[in-house]
N, C-alpha and C positions, 0 to 999 in steps of 0.2 A: 909220522913223516909221510906215510903212504897216503893218508887222507888229504894232506895238504897238496900232494902232487895231483891227485884226482881233482881237487878244487881248482888248481891252477889250469889244468887242461880244460876243465869245464868253462872257466872264465875265457880262455883263448877261443874255444869253440863258439861260445855265446857272442863274443866280440866280432868274430868273423861272420856269424849269421846276421848280426845287426848291420854290419857294413854292407853285406850282400843285399839285405833288404832295402836299405836306404838307396843303394846304387840302382837297384831294380826299379824302385819307385821313381827315381829321377829320370830313368830312361822312359818309363811309362808317361811321366809328366811331359817330357819333351815331345813324345809321340802325340799326346793329347793336344798340346799347343800347336803342333804342326797341322793337325786335322781341324782344329777349332778356328784358327785365324783365317781371315779372308786371303785371297790370292795377292792382295796388295801388301801382305806382310813381307817387309824387305829383308834382305840378307842381314843387314845390320841389326834389325830388331830380333831376328832369329838368333844371331850371335849373342846378344845381350840376354835373351831368355835362357840360352844354353849356359852362359857364364854364371847366371844366378844359380842354376842347378848344380853346376860344378863347384861353386863356392859352398853351397849348402852341404854337399857330400863331404867336402873337406873339413868343414867346421865340425860336423858330426863325427867323422872318421878319425880326426887327429887324436882326440883323447883316447879313443879305442885302440889306436895303434900304439900309443904310449903304454896302455895297459897290457897289450900283447907283448911288447918288448920287455916290460918289467916282469911279467909272468915267466917269459922264457929265461930271463936272467935268474930269477929265483929257482926255476927248475934246474938250471945248470948248477946253481949253488948247492941245492939239495943233493945233487948227484955226487958231489965230491965229499 
């Protein structure tokens, strides 16, 4: 039972690391787009570029958040 708790904590940590990495990459991508595009880059185009990154982060993060919640539930079940 102790091994399964360690594995669940490792899964939680790995999921958080992946979410952090994806979020960091998206911030860097937005910064790159900001410096790459010409001054004629409109606010609306910047909004859509940011929206694409926002959606990408959420598509990748949603399954990981489900895994984290499930792992926390199992950790609680093992405690009892």
